[in-house]
C-alpha positions in Angstrom: 0.1 24.1 -41.6 0.1 20.7 -43.2 0.9 17.4 -41.7 4.3 17.1 -40.1 4.6 13.6 -41.3 4.4 13.4 -45.1 5.5 9.8 -45.9 6.8 6.7 -44.2 8.8 3.7 -45.5 8.2 0.4 -43.7 10.9 -2.1 -44.2 9.8 -5.7 -44.9 11.5 -9.1 -45.4 8.9 -10.5 -47.8 6.9 -7.9 -49.8 4.1 -10.2 -50.9 3.5 -11.4 -47.3 3.6 -7.8 -46.0 1.2 -6.6 -48.8 -1.3 -9.3 -47.8 -0.9 -8.5 -44.1 -1.4 -4.7 -44.4 -4.3 -5.2 -46.9 -6.1 -7.4 -44.3 -5.3 -5.2 -41.3 -6.1 -1.9 -43.0 -9.2 -3.3 -44.8 -8.1 -1.6 -48.0 -5.9 -2.9 -50.8 -2.2 -2.2 -50.7 -1.1 -2.0 -54.3 2.3 -2.8 -55.6 4.1 -0.4 -57.8 7.2 -1.0 -59.9 10.2 1.3 -59.9 13.6 0.8 -61.6 15.3 -1.8 -59.5 12.5 -2.3 -56.9 8.8 -3.0 -56.3 7.0 -1.3 -53.4 3.6 -1.8 -51.7 1.9 1.6 -51.5 -0.3 2.1 -48.4 -3.8 3.3 -49.3 -4.1 7.1 -49.4 -5.4 9.8 -51.7 -3.3 12.5 -53.5 -2.4 15.2 -51.0 -2.8 12.9 -48.0 0.0 11.4 -45.9 1.1 8.2 -47.4 3.7 5.5 -47.1 5.0 2.3 -48.6 6.3 -1.2 -47.8 9.7 -1.8 -49.3 12.3 -4.7 -49.3 16.0 -3.8 -49.2 18.8 -6.0 -47.9 20.3 -2.9 -46.1 17.2 -2.1 -44.1 15.5 -4.6 -41.8 12.2 -4.6 -39.9 12.5 -3.8 -36.2 10.4 -3.7 -33.1 12.4 -0.7 -31.8 12.6 2.9 -33.0 10.0 5.2 -34.3 6.4 3.9 -34.1 3.8 5.0 -36.7 0.1 5.0 -36.1 -2.1 3.6 -38.8 -5.7 4.6 -39.3 -8.2 1.9 -38.2 -10.9 4.4 -37.4 -14.3 2.7 -37.0 -12.9 -0.7 -37.5 -10.2 -1.2 -34.8 -11.6 -4.5 -33.6 -11.7 -5.9 -37.1 -8.1 -4.7 -37.7 -6.9 -6.3 -34.5 -8.6 -9.6 -35.4 -6.7 -9.5 -38.8 -3.3 -9.1 -37.1 -2.8 -12.6 -35.7 -4.8 -14.2 -38.6 -2.2 -12.8 -41.0 1.0 -13.6 -39.1 1.3 -10.6 -36.7 1.3 -10.4 -33.0 -0.5 -8.2 -30.4 2.0 -6.4 -28.2 -0.5 -4.3 -26.3 -4.2 -5.0 -26.6 -6.7 -2.2 -27.4 -6.5 0.5 -24.8 -7.7 4.1 -24.3 -5.2 6.9 -24.9 -7.0 9.6 -23.1 -9.0 12.0 -25.3 -7.2 10.8 -28.4 -9.2 7.6 -28.8 -7.9 4.0 -28.7 -4.8 2.1 -30.0 -3.5 -1.4 -30.2 0.3 -1.9 -30.5 1.2 -4.8 -32.8 4.2 -6.5 -34.5 3.4 -6.8 -38.2 4.1 -9.9 -40.2 7.7 -8.6 -40.8 8.6 -7.8 -37.2 7.9 -4.0 -37.2 6.2 -2.4 -34.2 3.2 -0.2 -35.3 0.1 1.1 -33.6 -3.5 0.8 -34.9 -5.6 3.9 -34.0 -9.2 4.7 -33.8 -11.2 7.7 -32.4 
């Protein structure tokens, strides 16, 4: 069986700011891609892997409530956490153990979305 989650859309208020934030936090470049009527920021992933994008739409707003996605910061969680506040985000829950599943830090991104950074 493949991944249950195949893609995620993360709403943003300012695409350029969000692309810089996620590039810094993930330690990999978020690349913009143009589509008819919109530009998105594609989160780093390889073909066949779970992916996602940052998108700006007046009908969808960033939120600290609702579904929370976990982003891979494996092996560089402390560096990712340091990039959060330096790039306009906020730490909601500092790094903490989640049993046998490793560690996470829950943050608000530069746009106001609640996401988790995860590492083994």
